[in-house]
Every structure is written in C-alpha cells, then in structure tokens.
C-alpha positions in Angstrom: 7.8 28.2 -28.6 7.5 29.7 -24.9 4.4 31.4 -25.6 2.7 27.8 -26.6 4.5 25.9 -23.9 3.0 28.5 -21.3 -0.8 28.0 -23.5 -0.9 24.4 -23.1 0.1 25.0 -19.4 -2.4 27.3 -18.6 -5.4 25.0 -20.1 -3.5 21.4 -18.5 -3.9 22.0 -14.9 -4.7 17.8 -14.8 -1.2 16.7 -15.9 0.8 15.1 -13.5 4.5 14.0 -13.0 4.7 10.6 -11.7 6.3 11.7 -8.4 5.9 15.0 -6.4 6.4 15.6 -2.6 9.2 17.1 -0.3 12.4 17.0 1.7 12.1 15.5 5.0 15.0 17.3 6.4 17.5 17.0 9.8 19.7 13.9 9.3 21.9 16.2 7.0 22.1 19.2 9.5 25.7 19.6 10.4 27.3 18.9 6.9 28.5 22.0 4.6 29.2 22.1 1.4 32.7 21.1 1.6 31.1 17.6 2.8 32.7 18.1 6.2 29.8 17.6 8.9 29.4 18.5 12.9 27.3 15.5 14.1 26.3 17.7 16.5 24.1 19.4 14.4 22.3 16.8 13.2 18.7 17.0 14.2 17.0 14.0 13.6 13.3 14.9 12.1 11.6 12.1 14.5 9.7 12.6 17.8 11.0 9.5 19.6 14.6 11.1 19.4 13.2 14.6 20.1 13.0 15.9 17.2 10.3 17.4 15.0 7.1 15.2 14.1 8.4 14.2 10.9 6.7 11.1 10.8 3.0 13.4 11.3 4.3 15.3 8.6 4.6 13.3 5.9 1.4 11.0 6.6 -0.1 15.1 6.5 1.3 15.7 3.2 0.3 12.0 1.4 -3.9 12.5 3.1 -3.7 16.3 2.1 -1.3 17.0 -1.0 -1.5 13.7 -2.4 1.9 13.7 -2.2 3.9 10.5 -2.9 7.5 11.3 -2.6 10.0 12.4 0.3 13.6 12.6 -0.1 15.1 12.1 3.4 19.0 13.8 3.6 21.6 12.2 5.5 24.9 12.5 6.0 27.5 9.8 5.4 29.4 10.2 8.5 25.8 10.3 10.2 25.8 7.0 8.9 29.1 5.4 9.8 28.9 8.0 13.3 32.4 9.5 12.2 33.0 13.4 11.6 36.4 13.0 10.0 37.5 10.0 8.8 36.7 7.2 6.5 39.1 3.9 5.8 39.6 1.4 3.2 40.8 -1.8 4.8 41.4 -3.3 1.3 44.1 -0.6 0.6 45.2 0.2 4.1 44.5 3.5 3.0 42.6 6.6 5.6 40.9 9.7 4.6 40.3 12.5 7.2 42.6 13.1 10.7 40.6 10.6 13.1 41.9 7.1 13.8 38.5 5.5 13.7 39.0 2.0 11.6 36.2 0.9 9.0 33.5 2.0 6.5 30.5 -0.1 8.3 27.6 1.8 8.9 26.7 2.5 12.5 24.1 0.2 13.6 23.0 3.0 16.3 22.7 5.7 14.0 21.7 4.1 11.0 18.9 2.4 13.0 17.7 6.0 13.6 18.0 7.0 9.8 16.0 4.1 9.1 13.1 4.5 11.5 12.6 7.8 9.2 12.5 5.6 6.1 10.2 2.9 8.0 7.8 5.9 8.4 8.0 7.0 4.9 7.3 3.6 3.4 4.6 3.7 6.2 2.8 5.9 4.4 2.9 4.1 1.2 4.7 7.3 -0.5 8.3 6.2 -2.6 11.3 7.6 0.1 14.7 8.9 -1.5 17.7 7.9 0.4 19.9 10.9 -0.2 24.1 11.1 0.9 24.0 14.5 1.3 27.6 15.5 0.9 28.3 17.0 -2.3 30.5 14.9 -3.5 33.0 14.8 -0.6 34.2 13.3 2.7 35.7 15.9 4.9 37.0 18.6 2.1 38.4 15.9 -0.2 36.5 14.8 -3.1 35.5 11.2 -3.7 37.7 9.7 -6.2 39.7 12.5 -6.8 41.7 12.9 -3.6 39.2 11.6 -0.9 37.7 8.5 -0.1 37.9 5.7 -3.0 35.4 4.6 -5.4 35.6 1.3 -3.3 34.5 3.0 0.0 31.9 5.0 -1.6 30.9 1.8 -3.4 30.9 -0.1 -0.1 28.7 2.5 1.5 26.2 2.2 -1.2 26.4 -1.8 -1.2 25.8 -1.7 2.4 22.9 0.8 2.0 21.4 -1.2 -0.9 22.0 -4.8 1.0 19.6 -3.4 4.0 16.7 -2.1 1.1 17.3 -4.7 -1.6 13.6 -5.9 -1.2 12.2 -2.6 -0.9 10.5 -1.4 -4.3 9.9 2.4 -2.9 13.3 3.2 -1.7 14.9 5.1 -4.7 19.1 5.3 -4.0 20.2 9.5 -4.5 24.0 8.8 -4.7 25.0 12.0 -4.0 23.6 15.7 -3.5 25.2 18.5 -5.1 28.3 17.6 -6.6 30.4 20.9 -7.5 33.6 22.2 -8.8 34.4 18.8 -9.7 38.3 18.8 -11.7 37.8 15.8 -14.0 34.5 14.7 -15.1 35.4 11.8 -16.5 36.6 10.7 -13.0 33.4 11.6 -11.3 31.5 9.8 -14.1 33.4 6.6 -13.0 32.6 7.0 -9.0 29.3 7.8 -10.3 29.5 4.1 -11.9 30.8 2.4 -9.1 28.2 3.1 -7.0 24.9 2.1 -9.3 27.3 -1.2 -9.8 27.5 -1.9 -6.1 23.7 -1.0 -5.6 23.2 -3.6 -8.1 25.3 -6.2 -7.2 23.3 -5.8 -3.8 20.3 -7.2 -5.0 19.1 -4.0 -5.4 18.3 -4.8 -9.3 15.1 -2.9 -10.1 14.8 0.3 -8.3 15.6 4.0 -9.5 18.6 5.2 -8.8 19.8 8.9 -9.7 22.6 9.7 -10.8 23.8 13.5 -9.4 26.0 15.8 -12.2 28.5 18.6 -11.2 27.3 22.0 -10.7 25.0 21.5 -7.8 23.0 19.3 -9.7 22.7 21.4 -13.0 20.5 20.8 -15.4 23.6 22.0 -17.9 25.8 19.2 -16.4 23.2 16.8 -17.3 23.5 18.3 -21.0 26.8 17.4 -21.0 27.0 14.3 -21.8 29.1 13.0 -18.8 26.5 10.7 -17.1 25.5 9.2 -20.2 28.0 6.4 -20.1 26.5 5.3 -16.9 24.6 1.9 -17.3 23.2 -1.1 -15.2 26.0 -4.4 -14.9 23.6 -5.6 -18.0 24.5 -1.9 -20.0 21.2 -0.6 -19.5 20.2 2.3 -18.2 16.3 1.2 -17.5 16.1 3.3 -14.0 18.8 5.3 -13.9 17.6 8.8 -13.5 19.0 12.2 -14.1 19.1 14.2 -10.4 18.3 17.7 -11.0 18.3 20.8 -9.1 17.2 24.2 -9.8 16.7 27.4 -6.9 15.0 30.3 -8.4 16.2 33.1 -6.2 18.7 35.6 -7.8 22.0 33.9 -8.3 19.9 30.0 -7.9 21.7 29.0 -4.7 18.7 28.7 -2.6 19.5 31.1 0.4 16.9 33.7 -0.8 13.1 33.8 -0.3 12.1 36.0 -3.5 12.0 34.2 -6.9 13.6 35.9 -10.0 12.6 33.4 -12.8 10.8 30.0 -13.4 14.4 28.7 -15.4 11.4 27.6 -17.7 13.2 29.2 -21.1 16.6 29.1 -20.7 16.9 25.8 -18.4 13.5 23.3 -18.3 12.9 23.6 -22.1 15.9 22.5 -23.7 16.1 19.9 -21.2 12.8 18.6 -21.8 13.7 18.4 -25.4 17.7 16.7 -24.6 15.6 14.0 -22.6 13.0 13.1 -25.0 16.2 12.9 -27.8 17.9 10.8 -25.6 15.1 8.9 -24.1 15.6 9.5 -20.8 14.1 10.8 -17.3 15.4 13.3 -14.9 14.0 13.6 -11.3 14.3 17.8 -9.9 14.8 16.1 -6.0 15.6 20.1 -4.9 13.8 23.2 -5.8 11.8 25.7 -3.8 11.3 29.5 -3.1 10.3 31.3 -0.5 6.4 32.0 0.8 6.3 35.3 -1.5 4.2 36.4 -4.3 7.3 36.4 -6.3 7.7 32.5 -5.9 4.0 31.9 -6.2 4.2 33.0 -9.6 8.2 31.3 -10.6 7.6 28.2 -8.8 4.1 27.4 -9.6 5.2 28.5 -13.3 8.2 26.1 -12.9 6.1 23.1 -11.5 3.7 23.3 -13.6 5.9 23.0 -16.3 7.7 20.0 -14.6 3.7 18.6 -14.5 2.9 19.2 -18.0 6.1 17.4 -19.1 5.4 14.1 -17.4 7.0 11.7 -20.2 10.5 13.3 -19.5 10.2 14.1 -15.3 9.7 11.4 -13.2 9.0 13.9 -10.2 9.8 16.8 -8.1 10.4 17.1 -4.5 10.3 20.7 -2.4 12.9 22.1 -0.6 11.8 21.6 2.5 10.2 20.3 5.7 11.0 18.0 8.2 13.5 20.1 10.9 13.5 23.2 9.4 11.7 25.9 11.8 8.6 27.5 9.6 10.9 30.6 9.9 13.1 29.4 7.3 13.3 31.3 4.2 12.6 28.1 1.7 10.6 26.3 4.7 7.8 24.1 3.3 7.4 22.6 6.8 3.6 22.6 7.7 2.9 24.6 10.8 1.0 22.7 13.2 -2.4 23.5 14.9 -3.8 23.9 18.1 -6.8 21.2 17.6 -5.3 18.3 17.8 -2.4 15.6 17.6 -1.0 15.5 13.7 -2.9 18.3 12.9 -1.1 20.6 10.1 -1.4 23.5 8.0 0.0 23.7 4.6 1.8 26.9 3.8 0.9 28.6 1.1 4.3 28.0 -1.1 3.4 24.2 -0.9 -0.7 24.5 -1.0 -0.6 27.1 -4.5 2.7 25.5 -6.1 4.2 22.2 -4.9 0.7 20.6 -4.3 -1.6 23.1 -6.6 0.1 22.4 -9.6 -0.8 18.8 -9.9 -4.6 19.6 -9.4 -4.9 17.3 -6.3 -6.0 19.7 -3.9 -9.6 21.2 -3.2 -10.2 24.3 -4.3 -9.6 26.4 -7.3 -6.3 24.9 -8.7 -6.9 25.4 -12.6 -8.0 29.0 -11.4 -4.9 29.5 -9.6 -2.4 28.5 -12.6 -4.2 30.0 -15.0 -3.7 33.4 -13.4 0.1 32.0 -12.6 0.7 31.3 -16.2 -1.1 34.7 -17.6 1.4 36.6 -15.8 4.2 34.8 -17.4 2.4 35.7 -20.7 3.0 38.7 -19.5 6.8 38.6 -19.2 6.8 39.1 -15.3 9.1 35.8 -14.4 10.4 34.7 -17.7 
C-alpha cells in the first residue's frame, strides 16, 4: 500500500492542501509544558515593540511562497497580564498564588497581540489564534483541578467576541494537551470552549479541536473528541488539531529527522478521517536544515498535500522571534539589500513551500528525488 501512495505522490506534485504556512512565535515565549509562564520571556515578533519584523516575515512568505496560513501562539497569562492567577468570579474560586482578581483580557497586552493578528490579516492569510498553555495554567489542568471550564470558556468568549466578524480567523483552542487523567472530562472542557466561541457570535469560523499526547494523531483516532459539536449538533468547521515532529522521540528537539511517519501515522489517520467524514490540520511540524529532514519533512508534507480531502493544511514550526540559529528555525534570513528583504531557509524552500509546487524552480524534480529515496527505504 505504501508503495502506491508514494508512487502517487511522486507523480502528483500539483496537489495541495487548502492552507499552508508557518508559526510566527514570540508571544508564547516564557511558557513551559506545565502551563507556567514567565512574562518577562515574551518576545513580540513586531518591530514596534522592539522585536523582529514578524509583519515583514509574513509578507515575504505570502509573496515568495504562496503561504496563506500563520499560527500566532500566545500564552493565557500574557493575554490577562498575570503570571500566576486566574479568577472565576461566579464561583469565588481562584487557582494560583497571586491575588489579582478577574479573568478579563488585559487591554494593553491584548492590543499588542492583536497588532500581530492584524498584520497577519493584512496579508490576506488565515490566522490561527493559539492559546499555548498545554491544557494547563500554572501547573494545574483546566477542568481537572486547575481553572474551571467556565474560566476557560470566558477566555474564549472574550477572544471570539473580538473577532466574531472576521472570517479569516481560526480559533486554536489549546496547544499540545498532555498527561490528561480523564479524557471524558477533557472533552467537556473542549466542548465548553467551542460553545463559548459560537455563542459569542463567531458562528462559522474554523475551530481546532486539540487531542492529548501533545496533540498526537493517535489521540484523535481514539475517538474522545468526536462528540464535540457546535450548538446545533453539527461538526461543521470543527477540525482536529494534530502535531507531529520527525526527530528521534518526536519531541521537536533535534535537527535530524528519522522518519516521515507516513506509514505509521499519516496513512492510518487519513483513512480514519475519510471513514468518519472529518478533517484535520497539522498546526505544528518541522525539522532542521539537514539532509535527513529534506527527505522526511518533504515526504510528510507531500503526503498531506496529496490527501487534501482530509488534511486542511499545515503550519511549520517555526518563524517569528526564533533566531535563525534555532535548530528548527523556519525564520527567513534578513538580506542586506533593502527593507523587508528576506531569503528562505532550505527547509522552507524545499519542503514547506516546495511540496506544493508554488515556488519557481525545479519543485517537481525535488519531490520526485525525495520520494524515490523513500521508496528505497531510507526514511519510512
């Protein structure tokens, strides 16, 4: 079966998912996998706030690569301007250790984050608002000892109200939930956010449903999120959110890629999605600027593009405030020949953009070479 999938990919580079792009990170800096945030670590990817030219990066990606999707990670703590506490006035309950009341969006910090959102929208791309908290706040799991579902729903209600009339906004409910004791309870947490978004007037925008295991494909196939619906009982524009890294261990910490995961992950997930008439988006994947990743990441993304009926798109990790020295950097290099002049890294040029046939150059030849390597057994 895999041979025929790869043969199809090698001869069909014109196929492309609806969306493709990269993450524009920076507002999420300082948050760790426990959902604890140090706001002094935030590095806004905007020049007006002393950061990099994230707006210029996005314009470059749209113009040069044809990208139409940017994911904009941000911590919950940054949006309410509080490192440690989130309050629920309806129940008089506070989790965390500080005494700051309320769970209202902080006007100053939200204005900064919204500036990035507006720069994204100005490119004509779709923009994912991603709460980058790992299903936690200050070490405690949402709905399971940490913030209540109503607190989480309140956050999303406020955000959705801001963008209710903006059709190019995508709501990414939560980045990489993991180590969740009760999956049924997590399903209820996700449902509370979906309901809050829809009741806030954002009735038609896409919402990304995050599974567990750091948003693994396997957690989607276990069925725990299938009963999450819109208020009318439909699943229209409710899309499963999946992450996959290609390094040893799959944690996205190494610059070498050991597998495309086509055979053990993407083929089963594609079949599962077709059987259940659902779609998924890969909002994080990536690899280093290395030969092993040119082979494996290109093969992974070529598969997603060739199966666009069930994969809505993907976003590479990551550009924005990451240095070009970061092992998984997709940050374009600033040229010295003019304002907002950038050059893509090879991993972006060859794989994130190149597998879609959107760039000028020998894209087809590159893809055929990559997939021939796979058929020889060098990556899968």
